[in-house]
Residue frames as a rotation matrix with the C-alpha (Angstrom) as fourth column:
MET 1
0.558 0.830 0.000 0.00
0.830 -0.558 0.000 0.00
0.000 0.000 -1.000 0.00
GLN 2
0.274 -0.509 -0.816 2.86
0.315 -0.754 0.577 2.36
-0.909 -0.415 -0.046 0.69
VAL 3
-0.671 -0.514 0.534 3.72
0.643 -0.046 0.764 2.32
-0.368 0.857 0.361 -3.02
LEU 4
0.183 0.815 0.550 0.41
0.914 -0.347 0.209 4.12
0.361 0.465 -0.808 -3.65
GLY 5
0.747 0.038 -0.664 1.52
0.444 -0.772 0.455 6.85
-0.495 -0.635 -0.593 -1.28
TRP 6
-0.278 -0.935 -0.220 4.78
0.285 -0.299 0.911 7.30
-0.917 0.191 0.349 -3.18
ILE 7
-0.510 0.199 0.837 2.94
0.856 0.026 0.516 7.37
0.081 0.980 -0.183 -6.52
ALA 8
0.613 0.790 0.014 0.53
0.773 -0.604 0.194 9.99
0.162 -0.108 -0.981 -5.15
LEU 9
0.398 -0.564 -0.723 3.47
0.336 -0.644 0.687 12.00
-0.854 -0.516 -0.067 -3.83
GLY 10
-0.633 -0.701 0.328 5.08
0.524 -0.076 0.849 11.99
-0.570 0.709 0.415 -7.27
LEU 11
-0.182 0.659 0.730 1.88
0.918 -0.151 0.366 13.05
0.352 0.737 -0.578 -9.01
VAL 12
0.771 0.477 -0.422 1.25
0.615 -0.730 0.297 15.89
-0.167 -0.489 -0.856 -6.57
GLN 13
0.031 -0.839 -0.544 4.79
0.289 -0.513 0.808 17.16
-0.957 -0.182 0.227 -7.03
ILE 14
-0.671 -0.199 0.714 4.38
0.727 0.012 0.687 17.08
-0.145 0.980 0.137 -10.81
PHE 15
0.383 0.921 0.066 1.26
0.924 -0.383 -0.021 19.23
0.006 0.069 -0.998 -10.30
TYR 16
0.508 -0.208 -0.836 3.43
0.293 -0.871 0.395 22.23
-0.810 -0.446 -0.382 -9.37
LEU 17
-0.366 -0.883 0.295 5.68
0.593 0.024 0.805 22.08
-0.718 0.469 0.514 -12.42
PRO 18
-0.106 0.299 0.948 3.49
0.955 -0.235 0.181 23.56
0.277 0.925 -0.261 -15.20
GLN 19
0.878 0.479 0.016 2.57
0.449 -0.835 0.319 26.63
0.166 -0.272 -0.948 -13.12
THR 20
0.508 -0.763 -0.400 6.12
0.205 -0.344 0.916 27.19
-0.837 -0.547 -0.018 -11.92
ILE 21
-0.407 -0.658 0.634 7.59
0.769 0.128 0.627 26.81
-0.493 0.742 0.454 -15.40
LYS 22
0.247 0.586 0.772 4.98
0.882 -0.465 0.071 29.16
0.401 0.663 -0.632 -16.87
ILE 23
0.942 0.079 -0.327 5.76
0.246 -0.825 0.510 31.84
-0.229 -0.560 -0.796 -14.28
ILE 24
0.118 -0.984 -0.132 9.49
0.302 -0.092 0.949 31.54
-0.946 -0.152 0.286 -14.85
ARG 25
-0.419 -0.277 0.865 9.12
0.881 0.104 0.461 31.73
-0.218 0.955 0.200 -18.65
THR 26
0.108 0.605 0.789 6.53
0.767 -0.555 0.321 34.52
0.632 0.571 -0.524 -18.84
LYS 27
-0.891 -0.397 -0.220 7.20
0.429 -0.579 -0.693 36.42
0.148 -0.712 0.686 -15.59
GLU 28
-0.462 0.834 0.303 3.39
-0.475 -0.521 0.710 36.82
0.749 0.184 0.636 -15.52
VAL 29
-0.877 0.138 -0.460 1.51
0.438 0.621 -0.649 36.27
0.197 -0.771 -0.605 -12.25
SER 30
-0.818 0.535 0.213 -1.50
-0.553 -0.832 -0.035 38.58
0.159 -0.147 0.976 -12.56
GLY 31
0.034 0.910 -0.414 -4.00
-0.583 0.355 0.731 35.71
0.812 0.216 0.543 -12.65
LEU 32
-0.151 -0.182 -0.972 -2.70
0.509 0.828 -0.234 34.07
0.848 -0.530 -0.032 -9.48
SER 33
0.722 0.482 0.496 -3.78
-0.216 -0.524 0.824 34.77
0.657 -0.702 -0.275 -5.92
LEU 34
-0.394 -0.904 0.166 -0.96
-0.375 -0.006 -0.927 35.28
0.839 -0.428 -0.337 -3.44
SER 35
-0.212 0.360 0.908 -3.31
-0.976 -0.032 -0.216 34.73
-0.049 -0.932 0.358 -0.52
SER 36
0.834 0.521 -0.181 -4.33
-0.539 0.840 -0.065 31.31
0.118 0.152 0.981 -1.88
TRP 37
0.351 -0.791 -0.501 -0.71
0.037 0.546 -0.837 30.22
0.936 0.275 0.220 -2.15
VAL 38
-0.537 -0.506 0.675 0.03
-0.622 -0.303 -0.722 31.48
0.570 -0.807 -0.153 1.38
ILE 39
0.303 0.723 0.621 -2.93
-0.937 0.343 0.059 29.49
-0.170 -0.600 0.782 2.73
LEU 40
0.858 -0.066 -0.509 -1.65
-0.162 0.906 -0.392 26.40
0.487 0.419 0.767 0.89
TRP 41
-0.119 -0.993 0.010 1.84
-0.191 0.013 -0.981 27.01
0.974 -0.119 -0.191 2.31
LEU 42
-0.367 0.050 0.929 0.49
-0.916 -0.192 -0.352 27.24
0.161 -0.980 0.116 5.87
GLY 43
0.709 0.688 0.155 -1.55
-0.699 0.714 0.028 24.06
-0.092 -0.128 0.987 5.40
LEU 44
0.632 -0.551 -0.544 1.50
0.000 0.703 -0.712 22.21
0.775 0.450 0.444 4.10
LEU 45
-0.386 -0.779 0.494 3.58
-0.519 -0.259 -0.814 23.46
0.762 -0.572 -0.304 7.02
PHE 46
-0.039 0.457 0.889 1.06
-0.982 0.146 -0.119 22.14
-0.184 -0.877 0.443 9.54
TYR 47
0.915 0.327 -0.234 0.74
-0.382 0.890 -0.248 18.85
0.127 0.317 0.940 7.65
LEU 48
0.198 -0.931 -0.307 4.54
-0.176 0.274 -0.945 18.57
0.964 0.241 -0.109 7.66
VAL 49
-0.490 -0.349 0.799 4.74
-0.807 -0.167 -0.567 19.07
0.331 -0.922 -0.200 11.42
TYR 50
0.380 0.735 0.562 1.93
-0.859 0.506 -0.081 16.54
-0.344 -0.452 0.823 11.95
SER 51
0.865 -0.042 -0.500 3.43
-0.264 0.809 -0.525 13.95
0.426 0.586 0.689 9.59
ILE 52
-0.250 -0.968 0.004 6.78
-0.372 0.092 -0.924 14.21
0.894 -0.233 -0.383 11.40
TYR 53
-0.319 0.208 0.925 4.95
-0.948 -0.054 -0.315 13.81
-0.016 -0.977 0.214 14.72
VAL 54
0.646 0.651 0.398 3.15
-0.634 0.749 -0.195 10.62
-0.425 -0.127 0.896 13.61
GLY 55
-0.210 -0.889 0.406 6.27
-0.398 0.457 0.795 9.31
-0.893 0.005 -0.450 11.85
ASN 56
0.641 0.476 0.602 4.80
0.370 0.495 -0.786 8.90
-0.672 0.727 0.141 8.36
VAL 57
-0.364 -0.931 -0.032 7.72
0.365 -0.175 0.914 9.04
-0.857 0.321 0.404 5.92
VAL 58
-0.379 0.263 0.887 5.62
0.921 0.017 0.388 9.37
0.088 0.965 -0.249 2.74
PHE 59
0.679 0.715 0.170 3.63
0.687 -0.699 0.199 12.33
0.261 -0.018 -0.965 4.07
THR 60
0.487 -0.589 -0.645 6.73
0.309 -0.575 0.758 13.92
-0.817 -0.568 -0.098 5.58
VAL 61
-0.592 -0.738 0.324 8.60
0.537 -0.060 0.842 13.81
-0.602 0.672 0.432 2.27
GLY 62
-0.195 0.611 0.767 5.52
0.935 -0.121 0.334 14.89
0.297 0.782 -0.548 0.31
ASN 63
0.806 0.546 -0.230 4.68
0.592 -0.750 0.293 17.81
-0.012 -0.372 -0.928 2.55
ALA 64
0.154 -0.836 -0.527 8.30
0.305 -0.467 0.830 18.96
-0.940 -0.288 0.183 2.71
ALA 65
-0.685 -0.392 0.614 8.54
0.671 -0.011 0.741 18.88
-0.284 0.920 0.271 -1.09
GLY 66
0.171 0.847 0.504 5.20
0.900 -0.342 0.270 20.66
0.401 0.408 -0.820 -1.46
LEU 67
0.721 0.034 -0.692 6.29
0.485 -0.738 0.469 23.28
-0.494 -0.674 -0.549 1.04
LEU 68
-0.341 -0.921 -0.190 9.47
0.365 -0.316 0.876 23.93
-0.866 0.229 0.444 -0.93
GLN 69
-0.629 0.123 0.768 7.62
0.771 -0.034 0.636 24.15
0.104 0.992 -0.074 -4.24
SER 70
0.504 0.853 0.139 4.92
0.810 -0.522 0.267 26.44
0.300 -0.022 -0.954 -2.88
THR 71
0.384 -0.483 -0.787 7.65
0.419 -0.669 0.614 28.62
-0.823 -0.565 -0.054 -1.32
LEU 72
-0.697 -0.646 0.312 9.17
0.532 -0.174 0.829 28.94
-0.481 0.743 0.465 -4.78
VAL 73
-0.204 0.702 0.682 5.82
0.861 -0.203 0.466 29.95
0.465 0.683 -0.563 -6.31
ILE 74
0.728 0.449 -0.518 5.20
0.661 -0.659 0.359 32.51
-0.180 -0.603 -0.777 -3.53
GLY 75
-0.086 -0.854 -0.513 8.66
0.391 -0.503 0.771 33.94
-0.916 -0.135 0.377 -4.14
LEU 76
-0.766 -0.150 0.625 7.93
0.642 -0.113 0.758 34.22
-0.043 0.982 0.183 -7.87
LEU 77
0.277 0.936 0.219 4.55
0.890 -0.336 0.309 35.83
0.362 0.109 -0.926 -7.15
LEU 78
0.631 -0.084 -0.771 6.20
0.483 -0.736 0.475 38.43
-0.608 -0.672 -0.424 -4.95
ARG 79
-0.418 -0.902 -0.105 8.97
0.407 -0.290 0.866 39.05
-0.812 0.320 0.489 -7.47
TYR 80
-0.885 -0.010 0.466 6.84
0.464 -0.103 0.880 39.40
0.039 0.995 0.096 -10.59
ARG 81
0.135 0.980 -0.149 3.62
0.965 -0.164 -0.203 40.96
-0.223 -0.117 -0.968 -9.30
PRO 82
0.092 -0.042 0.995 2.91
0.551 -0.830 -0.086 44.45
0.829 0.556 -0.053 -10.61
ARG 83
-0.886 -0.452 -0.107 4.00
0.359 -0.520 -0.775 47.23
0.295 -0.725 0.622 -8.27
GLY 84
-0.769 0.581 0.267 1.22
-0.639 -0.703 -0.312 48.34
0.006 -0.411 0.912 -5.97
GLN 85
-0.196 0.722 -0.664 -0.85
-0.284 0.606 0.743 45.15
0.938 0.335 0.086 -6.42
ALA 86
0.240 0.395 0.887 -2.84
-0.959 -0.046 0.280 44.25
0.151 -0.918 0.368 -3.33
THR 87
-0.684 -0.493 -0.539 -1.89
-0.379 0.870 -0.315 41.06
0.624 -0.011 -0.782 -1.49
GLY 88
-0.778 0.394 0.489 -4.94
-0.479 0.132 -0.868 40.77
-0.407 -0.909 0.086 0.74
ALA 89
-0.441 0.697 0.566 -8.41
0.359 0.714 -0.600 39.29
-0.823 -0.061 -0.565 0.48
GLY 90
0.381 0.674 -0.633 -9.42
-0.271 -0.574 -0.773 41.63
-0.884 0.466 -0.036 -2.32
GLU 91
-0.675 -0.706 -0.213 -7.35
-0.440 0.154 0.885 39.79
-0.592 0.691 -0.415 -4.92
HIS 92
0.496 0.797 -0.344 -8.89
-0.772 0.224 -0.596 38.41
-0.398 0.561 0.726 -8.06
């Protein structure tokens, strides 16, 4: 059964690639919500802490990798967002 966890981990990590590559190539982030990515980042952080606590290797690796990838996307969002763009709940 653990093999299913590793397969799921791989698929979820692949999920991040198209968006990250698109941002890097186009430097365009106007359609993305910073607040959504920050919420995802916080959720992954808490999942990471919990998965370490319960000793689940698959979830620990997956959440750590997701946290790193979402940190990269947040960094790109902050770098390439238009000057003066709101970062709060009023985003579109």
